[in-house]
N, C-alpha and C positions, 0 to 999 in steps of 0.2 A: 626427480625433478631438482636441479643445482640450483641450489636460494643467489641470490645476487651477491656479488662481493660488497662489503659493509668497509664505508671507507672512516677510520677511525675519530673521533673527534676529536676539532685540536683545542677547542676551551669551555663549550657550554656542556653540559652532559643533557644525555636523554629525557626527557619530560617522562618516560613512561616504558617502563617494559611487560608483556605479562609474560609469563613463561607457565605454557600448556604441553597435557601429555601428549595434546591430537593439534591440530589446525588444517582444515581443510576453506583452503582461500579459494575456491572455483575458478582461478584461474593455473596456470592452467585446468583442463576440466578434466574431472576423476580424480584429481591430486591429493593423496590428503599424507601428512605431514607428524613425524611424531617428537618430541617432544623439540619441539620450539619455542623460541621466544622470538616475541614481535615489538622490536622496537618504533619507540611513535617520539615525535618531534613536530611543536608546532601543530600537531594536530595531524599531521601526516604522519603511515608508516612511513618509514626508514627503509627497515630491512629484516627480514624472514630469519631466524639464523637456527640453527642448532642451541638449542641451552649454552649448554657446556662453552661454548665459544664464547658468550656474552656476560659471562658472570662477573671477570675485570672490568666492563663498562663503567661508566659514572652516571650510573642515575636515577632522576628525583624520587622516583614515587615507584617499586616492584614489586605485582604480585605475582602470585604463584595459586596455578591451580592445574598441581598432579593429576586429577579428577577429570577435568573437564578438554571439553574439545569448545577451537576458537575456530568463529566462523563469519563471514560476513553480515553487518546486521540486517534482518529484514526488509523488503520494500512490500511495501500491501498498498500495494495499486486502482484500487478504487471505492475510495469510504466517504459515508455522509458524516463525519466523526461528532458531529456534534449533538447525533441523535442518539447516542449512547442514550441522554435521559429518554427517549423512548422507548428503553428495552421492553419487551413484553409490552407492551400498551392496546397492542392489538394483534394475535397474532392466526393460523392455520385458513387463511384466508387467500386468496388469489389478486394477482399485484394490482390490477387495476380495482378491483372493491378494501384492497388495502387501502391502496392511496388514497379513493375518492371520497370512502366514506368518512376513515378515520385519520391517516398522517394527513394530508392537506386542512380536514380540516382543526386540527390540534395545532396545526404549523401558522397558523390562520390567527391562530389568536395566543398563542404562547409566544412564539422563533423572535426573538429581541437579541443586538449588543450583549445583554446579561446571559440571555439561553444560551448562544452560542459558544458565552468565551467558558462559560460553565460544562456545558455539555463536554466541548474539546477538548478541558483539561483531563474530565474525568475518562474519555477516548483514553488521551496520550495515558495516562496510569495504565490501563490495560494495558498496551500496545505496547508500553517500553515495561511492563512485567513477561508479555511474551517474543519477547526478542525483535521484534520489528520497531526499529530507527528512522524509517522514512517512510510516509501514505502520501499517498495523495489525493486530496478534499475536493469533493464539489458541493456547495451550503450556500448560506446565506452569509452577511457578514463577515467575508473574511480576515476584515481586518481584525475581528475579535477573536475570529479561531486563534490569527495570527497573535496575537498574547500571549496566547493560552500555549503554544506552539510553543514559543521565544523560551516561559520559565520555563515547559517541562526540559529542553536544548533537546529537540528531536531534532529534527529534518524536515521537512512541508512540502509541497508542492500545491498550492493554493487557485483554488477554481477560480475562474472568473464567470462568475455565473448569468445565464442569459434565457430567458423563461419567455414568452409572451404576457402575462397575467400577473397585475401588480402583487403585493406582498406588502410586508411592511417596512422592507430593503430595498426595493426601488417600483418605480412606476411601472409600468416597462418595460420593451430589451434593450434601447438604448439605453435608457437610464441603468439598466441593471451592468451595461457593457461600461460604460462612464465612470462609474461608481468604481467597480471593478479595476479596468486597469489606474485611476487613482490609489487606490491601494498599491494598484503594486508599482504603481512612479514610487509613490512616499516610502514603502521598503525594500524595494529592491537590490539596496545597500546592504540586506541582515544577508552573511554568508550559510545559513542555514535553512532559508526559504528561496525557493525557487516559484512560478506562478503559471497556467496553464490557463486555456480558454474552455469554458466547461459547459456550452450548449448544453441544454434538460435531454431533451430525445428527442426527431425525428414529428413526435406529436403534440407536442410542446414548443416546437418552434418554426420558426415562417419560415420558405425559402430566402425574402431579401436579410432575414436576421443572420440566416448559416452565408448568406455572401458577405456582409458586415465583414465578420467573422475571420472569413477567410485571409479578409484584403488586412486585415489585425494579426494575423496568427506570423501570417508571411515579414507582417512591416517591422512584427518583434520580436519573429521567432523563438514561436511556442508552441510549445502540444497545444491538438486539440482534444477534448474530453469527452466522450457522448454516448449516451444509454443507445446502444444500438443490435438491433433482430432479439429484444431480451424475450417477447413472446410472438404465436401465430395472431394473437388478433393485433399486435401492432403492423406485421404486414400486413394480415385481411383491412386492414383501417387504410392502408398506407396507398394498395392495388387501386381501393374505392377511389379512394380523393386523389393520386397521384397519377394513376393507367402504371406505376411500377413498384417493387421492392423499397422498402429506404435504402440499400446500400447502393442502388442504381440510382434513384434518385439527389443522396449525397454524393455520388461520381459525379456526376452531373454536373453540377457545382460547385466543384473542383473539391469538397472537401475526405476525400479520400487519398492519404500521400503520410510519407513519412513518420508528418506529423500526428496524426491523429491514433486514438486510442479509444477504440471500438471497445467499450462496457458491457457484456455481456456474449453477445454475440453465439448464441445459444441455435436459430435457427436459421443456418447456412445452407443453400445448395451450392453446386459446384462450380455459377459463374462468382455464386458470392464472396467463395474462397480463393479462385482465381482474380477477384475483387482485388482483395486485402492484399494477396498476395504479387503482384503487380506496382501494386502501389507504394508495398511497402512501409504498408500498415500494421499495426500490431494489437492485440488483442488482451483487459484485463478480463480475465476465469475469475468468475467465481462462482465454483460449485458448490456452497453450500446453500447461497442466500439462489442458485436457480432451482436448487431440490424444497426448498424450505416454502416459497411462491409456488411451485411447480410449474415450473419456466421450463424445465426442460431438457436434455442433456446437448453439452457442447461438445462439436464436431473437433474436442483438441487432437488427438492424432491424426485425422486427415489437416487441421492446420499445419500441425507441424510437419508434416510432411510437403507440405507445399511451401514450406521454409520462412510460415507468416511466427513473430517474432510474438511471447507469449508472459504477459504475466500473469499476479496473483492478485485478488482483493476477498477482500472480506465483505465487500459490502454494507450499510450498517449493523447496527449492530439493533437496530428498529426490524430487518429482515432478518438478523444470519441463527439465530444474535449474542454472536459471541465476534470479540476481534483477534481472532485466532490462525495466525495466520500459518500455522504446526495443524492444525484442523483440515488447510487448505491444502494445502501442499499434499500430501497423505490423499485425499480424496479425491483431486485433480490424476494422480497416477491409478488412484483405484479404477475409476471414472473411466477411465481412456482405455481400462485393459477392459474391461465389460462392455462397453458400446463400440468397442472395434474389433474384440474376438480375438485381442492379441497379447497374453502377457510379456509379449514384450514393450510393448509400447509404452511409451512415457514413464521408462526405469530412475529409481531413483536418484538418480544426479541429477537428471532432464526437470527432474520435481525441483529438485531444489536451484539448481538454476533457474526454474521461473519463480521463487519467490527472493531472488537476491536479484541477481543482471537484467534476466529479464524485467524483471517491476523496473530495473535503473536505465537503461536504453531504454525504454518504453517513455519514459521522464527526461531524455537527453540528457542525465548526469553518468550514463559510466563508464564518462572518463577520471571519475572520481571518486563513485562508491562503484558495491555491489557486487568486488572481489577485494579480497586483502593485496594487494599489491605495493611494491614500494613506488612514493609519489604521490596515492592512491590516499584520500580522507581516512585516519581511524576511524572509524565507524564495525563498530564489532561486538561480536557477543559472543558468551560462554552460557554451553552446557553439561551443566551437570554429570555426566555419567555413572555413576556411581552405586546406582538404586539396584534394585535389585530385581524391577523389572528389566531392568535394559544389561540382563546380562544372563548369558556370555553377548560378549561382544566381537564375533566378528568377522562385520564389514561396516564402520563410519556410517559411512553413507548410506547404504541400509537402515541404519539404526534413527536415523535425521528423518529416513523417509517417514519409514512405517512404525517405527517404537516411539520412540523419544516426544515430548510434546510439550507446551509453552511452561511448563509446571517445572520444569528440568532446566529453563531459564534463569540461570541466573547474578550475572552481570552483565550490564552496558555499557558502553560507550558510544562515543559520537562527538569526532569529529577531535578526537582522543581526552573527551573530558568522560568523565566516570557519572552515566546520570542515575541505572542502578546498580546495587546492592546487595547481594545476597536476597534478593529479590525485596527490596524496598524499593524504592524512587528518591534518590537523592535529591530532585528538586520541585516535590513536590509534596506535600504536607498531605497525610492521606489521612489522618483526624479530621484535619481540615476541608476534605474534601468529604468527606462521607457527611459529615453534617451538610456541607453547601448543598448534595445532590437529594440528602432528608426533603428540603426547606423545595426544591423544585417537583418533586415526586410529589409533595403535599398538594402542590399545585396541578402539577396536569390530572393526577384524582378527585378534585374537587367536587361537591354532588354538582354543582351548576355547569361541571363539564360531562357535555355525554360519555366520553370513555371510560369507563371503571376497570381499571390491571386485575386479574384474575388473583380471588386467592391460593 
């Protein structure tokens, strides 16, 4: 790849220059650049050039990482970030028992503005340390999540959740939507925040609510983020109640389109895949959560062949139990190979693309993030390739997909701001975070609460 020409600055210095041994920009596809410098001004990438040609430039801060690979920050396309406070609270159960007997009762008792802010702050610390710089969230009290996100310096798409039953957050579906839209309106000037509609699932949202969401989403040009075809039971219940599968029901309601993010999409027949592809919908693939809850194996190779855009999500730390997108991209590639019977399915670069540009595209943010290109936001992570377990390195793309892990992420920048340095967040006090988390653990594990964490 020939780097774009650099216009020499006339007066102002560059804010940041990052020198690295390798750069994987994601666009152009399959590209690996050696001995490069990324130049940043006003939060945007201005140029990516051979390091020797940038040594005489006026730069406010220069970071040298000769043993590292720079790549776009990872995009976590599906989370319930605040549920990180429920990590390990109830394990080894199928989805509906896990929800009905454990998660929903715990949420009814504990979820509040303070719970969501604390849980999201914990999630942000974990995600930053794993190279995730942007996440798409679905949870209650999005205004509380926004406070934690803005403190962390991360980028987030916050869900305007809708569900039919009352919680501490809202009384009914219309109340959920009104509160979500009000939060969006109050925070729409925050450059690191965007918003999506987040109807929970076909089995918890009515046709009337879905229809209202379709109208709102069209008016506000916002994505729609919904759990869809996660389990066989979900499909059987839909066929019994509506005489059709959930995707067909939502398609008839006008909910399947280019703004739709179908989360999980595990149990798909040929007609379902064709509908998602024809409508230009996106899939948030959550392989670890699908496995842990025994939901099944999503037909990712078939979706890719049909032209469906795929992003990767961790789901919540309550069902995963890690917010680790490096683990997800490796697993996405391996499972696609096993389930399709083809070792060529979802090769290394495709998995990397899913974890970066695929997620950004689903959120409508691909003109700003997801790849390292001049004019895009400087959302960048550094991966240390010097460890013995990463030697020798013949193909950096292969290493990112199959060998490296979140423990190799050392630094992260969001819009040019350093949010992680030498594996320690610069924006979050980890000692205070540990104290805050211990307080919430004590509440959730109290004898009065029927759910006890495992020893």
